[in-house]
N, C-alpha and C positions, 0 to 999 in steps of 0.2 A: 592357140593360146589367146586367152584374152587379158585384158589389165585386170579384170576381177580375180583372177590367180596370181597376179602379179602386184605382194605388197611392198616389195622393196627391191626396186628396179636396179640393173647395173649394165652397161654396155658389155657384149661379150669379149673375150679375150682375142685382140685382134682389132678391135672398133676402137676408133678416136678422132674425137673434134680436132680440127684443124683450119688455121686459117689459108686460103689457095687465092696468093697474092696473085697468081696468073688472072684469074675468073674474078677477084677483087668479094670473095663472099666464102662462109664459112662452108665447111663440107664434112661430112662424117665419113669417113675411110676405114675401109673394112676390106678384109683379103677378098682380091678379084672384084673391087669395085670401090665406088664414092655416090654419096645422096650429095645434091646442093642442099642446103639449109637456109629459111628464111630466118630474119633476126627473132622471132618467135619460137620457132624453134630449138634456136641456139640458147637461148635464155631458159628453156625446160631441161634441154640437155644436160647442160652445164651443171646443173643440182641431180643428176641421175650419177649417183657416185655409190650405190651399194649400202649407201649410210642412212640415207633417208629415205623414209615411205612415200608413196603416191600422195598421202592425205598433208604430209609436211611439205612436199614440194607446190602442190598445191596453195597451200597454208601461206607459205614463203611467199610466191607469186604475187596471192591475191594482197599482199600486207605491202608490196611493194608498189602495186598497182591502187593503192586506195581502196580496198575493200572489193575490188572486181572480183564477180562470181566466174573463175575461169577454170572450175575444176572438170568440166566436161571437157572443155580444150586440152589440159593436160593428161587426162585420161585417152583423150582420142590420138594425141599423138605417140604418147608411149603404148597404145595398143597399134597401130600403124607400124612403130620402128621393130615392135616385138612379133609382129605377122612375118616381117622378114629375117627374123631370128637374128635379130641385132641386138635384143635387149632381154636380158633372162631374170629372173628372181635371185636373188641371192641365197633364198632358202630351199632353192630346187638343188 
């Protein structure tokens, strides 16, 4: 699955963002595992709610960061998490 096929991303059932106080960082928890996240990934994944499209996520973040062109970064992150089977398209 590539981001080209994901228009409205959402985390799979059972996956969720959480603050890990022991490691002092955010993680993406899922059944049988966890992924440590950097602050930029958290910013993107907080907007992956099954309501916003990839375009809307990129536009909102671009606005937050003074017009920065971050679409490729947003797509890359969503594609990487989708490749692990943790993001799907709500339309599938």
